[in-house]
N, C-alpha and C positions, 0 to 999 in steps of 0.2 A: 421468673413469673412476671415481674414488673416490666422486664424487657420485652416479653412476648405481647403483653397488653399494649405497650407503647407501639410496637410494630403493627399490631392488628388495627389500631386506630389511626395510623399514619397514612396520609394521602399526599402523593407527590404533586408538585406544581403542574406537571403535565396532565395528571389525572383530574385535578381540580378544574383546569381549563376545559377539559373534555366534558365534565359534568355541567359546567356553566353554559357551554355552547348547546348541549343537549336540552337543558332546562329552558333556555330561551326559545328554542324551536318548538318544544312541546307547549309551553305557555302561550306562545303566539297562536298556535293552531287551535288550542282550546278556547281562547278568547275570541277568535274569528268565528268558531262554531256557535258560541253564545250570541255573538252579534247577528249571525245569519238567522237565528231563531226568531228574531224580531219580525222577519219577513213572512214567516209561515207558521200560523198557530198549530198546524198539524204536528210540528216538531215538539211541542210541549203539552198538547192536549191528549189525555188518555182516559181510561176507565178504571174504577176500583175493582180489585178481585172480590172484595166483600163490601157491599154498600153500607154495612153497619160499622165500618171503620172510619175514623177521621183521617188517619195517616197510615200508610203502609211503606215500610222500609224494605226494599227488595234488592238484596245483594249490593248494598251501597259501599262504594270505595272512595274515600277522601284522602288524598295524598298531599304532602308538602314537598315541593321541589327545592332542596337546599343545596348549598355548596359542597356538602359532604355526601350527598346522595338523596334518594327519595325516601321520605319518612312516611310509612304506611300507617297513619294515625287511626283510620277506620278502614277495615279491610274485609268487605263481604258480609255485612250485618243484615239480618232478617228479623223483623218483628213488627207488630201492629199496635196501634193505639185505638181501641174501640170507642164508640161514642159514649159520652157521659160517664167516663171511667177515669181512674187515676193509674198511670203506669209508672212505677218507680224504676229508675235506671241506676244501678249500683256498681261499684268497682273501685279499685284503688286509683290514686292520682296517676294520670297519664294513660288510662285505659281507653280513652276515646269518648267519654260521656259528653263533655262540653262540645267537642268537635262534631258529634252527631247532631246536637241541637243547633249549632251554628250552620251546619250543612242544610238543615231544614229551613232555617231563616235566611239562607244565602248571605251570611255575614262573615264568611271566611276572608282572611287577609289575601285577597287576590292581587296579582296573578300567581303568586307562589303557592297558595292553597287552592286546590281544585278538587271538585267531585268528579272523578274520572270514569266511574262506571256505576251501573245499577240504576234503579228508579226510586224516587221518593214521591209517592202518589198522595196528593192532598185532595180530599173530597170536597167538592163545591156544593153538594147537596141537591144538584139538579140532574143527577145521572152521569155527570162528567167529572173529570178530575184533572188537575195540573200535575205534570211531572216536574217537580221543583228543580231538578238537576238542570233542565234545559230552559226553564222559564226566564224570559228576559227581565231586565231591571224594571222596566216600566210597569209590568204586571206585578212584580214583587213589591213595589212601592204601594200598591193598592191592597196587598195581602198583609204585609207587616203592620202590626198594630191594630189592624181592622179584623182580620180573620184568624191570624196567629199572632200572639203577643208573648213577650218574654220578660220575666222578672229576673234581672241580672244578679250576679253573685254578691257584689259589693255595692250597696246603694250610694255610699259617699263618692265613689268614683264614677257611678253611672249618672247621678244627678249633676246638672251644670251648676257650679258654685256661684255664677254671676247672674243667674236668673231666679226670680222668686218661684215658689212652689206652684202658685196659681198659673203662671205663664207656662210652666213645663207641662202641667196636666192639660191646660187649654189647648196646647199645640196639637196634641193627638186628635182631639175631637174636631178641631178646626180643619186639620189636614184631610180627614176622611169624610167630613160633612160640610162642604163649602157653602151650602145653602143656609146654614144656621147663623143667626145674628150673634153679636158679642154677648148680649144679655143671656141668650139661650145657652151659649157655650159656658159662660161662668156658672149658670145654674146647674148645668150638667156636672161641672167640676166639683162644685160644692156638694152635690148629691153623691158623687163618688167618694169624696173625702169622708162624708158621713157613713157611707156604706162600709168603708174599711175601718170604722171604729174610732175616727178622730173627732173628739167632742168639740174642740175649739176650731171648727172648720174655717170660719171667717178669719181668725187670727193666723192659722197655718197658711191660708191662701196667700197672705202677704208676707210670709217669712222666707228667709233664705235657707238652703239645706243645712248650713253649719249651725243654725239656731235650733235644730231638732235633734232628738236623741236617735240612737241607732234603730230602735224599734219603730219610731215615728217615721224615719226615712224609709224603712222597709215598707211600711203601710202606704206611703206616698208612691213608691215603686209599684205596689200592687194596684193602687188607684189608676196609675198611668196605663198599666197592662190591661185593666178591665174597662177602660173608658169607652171602648166601642163594642163591648160584649162579644169578645172573640169566641170562636168555636174550639180553639185549642190554646191553653196557657202553658208555656214552658217555664218551669220554676227551677232555675239553676242555683242549687244550694241556697234556698231562700231563708234559712235560719242560721247561716254562718255568722259567727261573731256576736250572736245575741244570747243573752242569759236564758236559762231554761224556762222561766215563767213567760218571758216574751216569746220564746220559741213556741210554746204551747198555744199562746194566743194567736200567733201568725198562722199556725197549722189549722187551728179551729176556724179561723177566718177564711182560709183558702177552701176548706172543706164545705163551709156554708155557702160561699160565693159560687162554687162550682155547681151546686144544686140550684141556686137562684137563677143563674143564667144558662143552665143546661150545657155546660162546656166540659171538655176533657182536660186533664192535666198530665203533662210529662214532667215528672218530678226527678230531678238529678240530685243525688246526695251521696255522702259517705256514711251517713248515720242510719244504721239498720233499724234503730228504734223509730225514727221518723217514717221509714218505709213501712214498717209493721203496722203503724197506726193510721197511715194515709192510703197506701196503695191497694188497688184491687188486683193488679198484675205486677210482676217483678221481672226485670231483665238484668241478668248479671253479665257484665263485660270484663274481658281480660285481654290486654295487649291488642286492642283494636277489634276484637271479635266478640260475638255473643256466645258464651259458653253454656248458659242455661237460662230458660225462661219458663214462666208458668204463673199460676195464681199465687197470691201471697201465702196461702196455706201450703201449696206445693213446695215453695222455696224455703219457708221457715220451719215447716214440720217434716218435710221429706226431701232435704237437699241431696242432690245426686252427684254433681260434679265435685271433684276433690277441692277445687278452688272455693266453691260455695261453702263446702263443709269447713274449710279453713277460715273463711270469713266469719262463719257462725261461732266457731270455737274461740275466735280472737276478741269477741265482744265481752265486756264485763257483765257479770250476773249479780243482781242485787241479793245480798245475804250470803253469797258464796265467797269464802276467803281463799285466795290463791297467792302463792309467793310471787309469781310473775304471769302476766297475760301471755297467752299463746301467740306466737308469730309464725307466719309461713316462711320456711327457710328459703334461701336463694334470692335471686333478683330477676326482674323482667328482662327478656332478651332485647338486644339492640334493635330498635324499630327500623333502622336503615338496612339491616341484614337479618331479616326474620328467617328462622329455620323452616324446613318444609314438613316437619312433623308437629305434633301437638305442642303449642307454645308453652304449656304448663308442665310438660314432661320432666324437665330437669329439676323442677321443684316438687314434684308429686311424690307422695308417700304411698300411693296406691297403684303405681304404674304396673302394666302387664306387658306381655311379649308383643302384642299388637301395637303398643304405643311407639315402637321403633319404626312403624310404617308411616304412611301419609297422614296429613291432618284429619282427625276424625270427622265423620258426617254428623248432621243433626239427626238425632234419634228420638222419636216420639215414644215416651214410656207410659203415658196415660193420655186421656183426651185433651188435657190442658198443659201437660208437662213435657218439655223438650230439652234434651241435654246433648252436648257434643263430647262424648266420652266412650272409648272402646269397651269399657266394662259393661255397657248395656247393649252391645251390638246384637246379641241374640235375644234380647228381651223386648224389643220394640221395632216399630217401622222406621226404616231409614228414609228420611225426607229429602235432603239435598246436601251437597258439599259446598262450603263457602268458596267463592271464586275470587282470586286475586286478579288484578289487571297487570299484564306485562307492559310496563311503561315504554319499552322499546317498540311495541306494536302501535303505540299512539301516533307515531309519525307516519 
């Protein structure tokens, strides 16, 4: 068995050189296409399918070109973020949650990381939208921090240790509001520090990140994200490494601030309790694809996909005594060589005969509830099949 596993993961020197040559050609072509988008706004200007959405992910494929092959981190995802709402994105580590948010912010590690297919439509509010996939860097610099902002996962590594807190919050306002004076910028920063619940705002303004606790640093990260009143806030694990009382304060703070500035939140987390208390809609991801999406009530009270059901069973319940928490058997398939059938099939306890066929389509089982599972094929409307991009055709 060990010999077979070693053989399956072995790549010869000849094959490795072929992959490297192919990767260089693809990355060069994709970077040239991005550069050409600077010349013609028609290449990245589009319209929203529904003007009530802030962002629409339409068959988005984000791949990483590595020396052992192409990693399909996000592979044909479809979901929307409506205005003034919170959308929770859940799933186990490595399922593509953070890569989805980095694709939206165009913060992938290029040139090896590329969004190679689909559209990410961002609503500008004037009847037009940008397709973020093709939007040039000069435009993205105006969007990041101003219209879309991100609260990163670990504040200690996101804040610069050699600059004071005030300078780091000032920078965002100064960058997107060049007409403001230094006094106005400082006043705005102090206002934001007060808004996120920092009582000693003058003192914190002159402190360095290492002088603050984890909860205070997270509040500073939120202040930076909200400095320009963005239309969309991406919160990537905003309560990781915080104790439960500080977690509750941070979540209450995000909920209140969302209503104050009329923005939407894309909440990325492993914690189902956080999603249940915060989210209006929930998107469940597995192995780079969306397997189920719906309202929070749909997902928590009527889970349909076997993976979602497994997630719900694996969470601890207060007052219920068990010998061991439930865990989903098996492991995620190799992202370099994904199967052409349902990615969850080999771990599924509810598989049926049709699961041996192609990857299941998205099936609408209620007005708000969509699932990718053959068990519901006869019970709802088939919407679409997720589409992978054949990387060989990119050249």
